[in-house]
Wavefront OBJ file of the C-alpha trace (Angstrom):
o trace
v -3.361 3.843 28.615
v -5.710 6.535 30.832
v -8.651 4.704 31.196
v -10.335 8.003 31.847
v -9.884 9.286 28.032
v -12.747 6.880 27.527
v -14.918 8.711 29.820
v -19.021 7.976 29.036
v -17.081 5.816 26.410
v -18.356 2.304 25.643
v -15.302 0.343 25.300
v -11.370 1.047 26.506
v -8.529 3.034 25.123
v -6.445 -0.560 25.656
v -8.704 -2.155 23.339
v -7.785 -2.460 19.443
v -8.043 0.840 17.767
v -9.883 -0.518 15.234
v -12.768 -1.081 17.869
v -12.654 1.641 19.577
v -16.070 3.817 18.858
v -16.104 7.286 16.996
v -16.448 9.200 20.161
v -13.420 7.233 22.042
v -11.222 8.056 19.059
v -12.067 11.970 19.599
v -11.788 11.777 23.142
v -8.193 10.155 22.831
v -7.495 12.971 20.582
v -9.076 15.709 22.460
v -8.487 14.437 25.849
v -5.077 13.143 25.409
v -1.629 13.636 23.954
v 0.867 12.472 21.656
v 1.724 9.410 23.899
v -1.823 9.148 24.422
v -2.118 9.234 20.546
v 0.567 6.262 19.634
v -1.937 3.703 19.165
v -4.124 5.651 16.804
v -0.735 6.860 14.884
v 0.282 3.341 14.488
v -2.779 1.848 13.283
v -3.252 4.787 10.748
v 0.285 3.531 9.247
v -1.136 0.115 9.209
v -4.124 0.753 7.605
v -3.762 4.395 6.235
v -7.275 3.923 4.118
v -9.375 1.837 6.301
v -12.230 2.576 8.504
v -10.448 4.412 11.670
v -8.640 6.611 8.462
v -12.204 7.222 7.388
v -13.697 8.189 10.691
v -10.484 10.284 11.452
v -10.720 12.313 8.370
v -14.615 12.794 9.335
v -13.299 14.356 12.679
v -10.729 16.552 11.075
v -13.267 17.991 8.956
v -14.817 19.924 11.920
v -12.095 19.645 14.671
v -11.635 23.410 16.302
v -8.140 22.883 16.821
v -6.024 23.699 14.280
v -2.424 21.913 15.250
v -3.945 18.891 15.873
v -5.878 18.824 12.679
v -2.470 19.371 11.148
v -0.928 17.155 12.776
v -2.941 13.894 11.719
v -3.463 14.864 8.245
v 0.259 14.476 8.117
v -0.009 11.441 9.749
v -2.871 10.273 7.024
v -0.880 12.075 4.252
v 2.441 10.414 5.639
v 1.210 6.643 6.378
v -0.630 6.560 2.898
v 2.594 7.632 0.649
v 4.542 5.049 2.911
v 2.058 2.465 1.959
v 1.961 3.946 -2.064
v 5.891 3.368 -1.933
v 5.928 0.070 -0.341
v 3.117 -1.147 -3.041
v 5.202 0.419 -5.853
v 8.498 -1.406 -4.752
v 6.465 -4.811 -4.203
v 5.017 -3.958 -7.963
v 8.419 -3.482 -9.400
v 9.833 -6.658 -7.640
v 7.117 -8.985 -8.956
v 7.973 -7.291 -12.656
v 11.406 -8.122 -12.420
v 10.478 -11.319 -10.906
v 8.437 -12.192 -13.833
v 11.519 -10.725 -16.092
v 13.764 -12.959 -14.286
v 12.019 -16.473 -14.286
v 10.693 -15.891 -18.135
v 14.576 -16.291 -18.894
v 13.960 -13.751 -21.793
v 15.768 -10.275 -22.056
v 14.338 -7.201 -21.167
v 13.602 -6.004 -25.408
v 11.981 -9.898 -25.436
v 10.086 -9.523 -22.394
v 8.599 -6.128 -23.821
v 7.397 -7.228 -27.105
v 5.736 -10.460 -25.592
v 3.876 -7.835 -23.008
v 3.101 -5.384 -26.139
v 5.087 -3.125 -25.093
v 8.796 -0.731 -25.687
v 11.366 -1.732 -24.320
v 12.117 1.547 -22.654
v 8.218 1.593 -21.636
v 9.335 -1.916 -19.819
v 12.378 -0.317 -17.959
v 10.427 2.223 -16.447
v 7.548 -0.441 -15.164
v 11.080 -2.683 -13.905
v 12.472 0.864 -12.081
v 9.116 1.722 -10.574
v 8.837 5.267 -12.533
v 5.583 4.052 -13.826
v 3.479 1.835 -12.576
v 1.653 -0.792 -15.059
v -2.137 -1.693 -14.851
v -3.779 -4.461 -12.945
v -4.410 -6.680 -16.298
v -0.803 -5.863 -17.336
v 1.191 -7.027 -14.225
v -1.371 -10.140 -14.445
v -0.115 -10.478 -18.422
v 3.458 -10.053 -17.249
v 2.874 -12.660 -14.841
v 1.625 -15.459 -16.859
v 3.872 -14.589 -19.890
v 6.427 -15.217 -17.223
v 5.191 -18.363 -16.651
v 4.180 -19.581 -20.336
v 8.155 -18.779 -21.081
v 9.308 -20.613 -18.539
v 7.401 -23.785 -18.768
v 8.151 -23.427 -22.872
v 10.529 -25.878 -23.816
v 12.889 -24.844 -25.833
v 12.532 -26.090 -29.688
v 14.926 -28.267 -30.847
v 16.104 -27.638 -34.671
v 14.521 -29.877 -36.680
v 16.330 -32.809 -38.397
v 16.592 -33.704 -42.260
v 15.830 -37.448 -41.869
l 1 2 3 4 5 6 7 8 9 10 11 12 13 14 15 16 17 18 19 20 21 22 23 24 25 26 27 28 29 30 31 32 33 34 35 36 37 38 39 40 41 42 43 44 45 46 47 48 49 50 51 52 53 54 55 56 57 58 59 60 61 62 63 64 65 66 67 68 69 70 71 72 73 74 75 76 77 78 79 80 81 82 83 84 85 86 87 88 89 90 91 92 93 94 95 96 97 98 99 100 101 102 103 104 105 106 107 108 109 110 111 112 113 114 115 116 117 118 119 120 121 122 123 124 125 126 127 128 129 130 131 132 133 134 135 136 137 138 139 140 141 142 143 144 145 146 147 148 149 150 151 152 153 154 155 156 157
């Protein structure tokens, strides 16, 4: 990357974005072009709520260039939406895995976690996210159901 972008700033635009000083980030945005912004955009996609994103939001609050502000707001919003979609899919995957591991039917599993089968199906397909506590309960029920031996009928001897 062009070293002149960090003129009068400690560090280098070739350093990891997370180590850039605030002034360096501003300098890259204001003096660079979209090619120079790629490392920043990549970093925002990897960590959309992290310190770099917060620094960028602080800059965008007063930045003079409306097109640049709109562009970076879109980058942040898109990165966060994609991260949330991945997180929703991960939660849904963990719920499906817990249910399958339990060996219970969906109706039985729903009853064991204290909800209805229809509500449980919304968790399975990812349209509704359970609380963290409910996700932990699902994983605990899965482990319990999976490790609980099936009771043999009592003999009449």
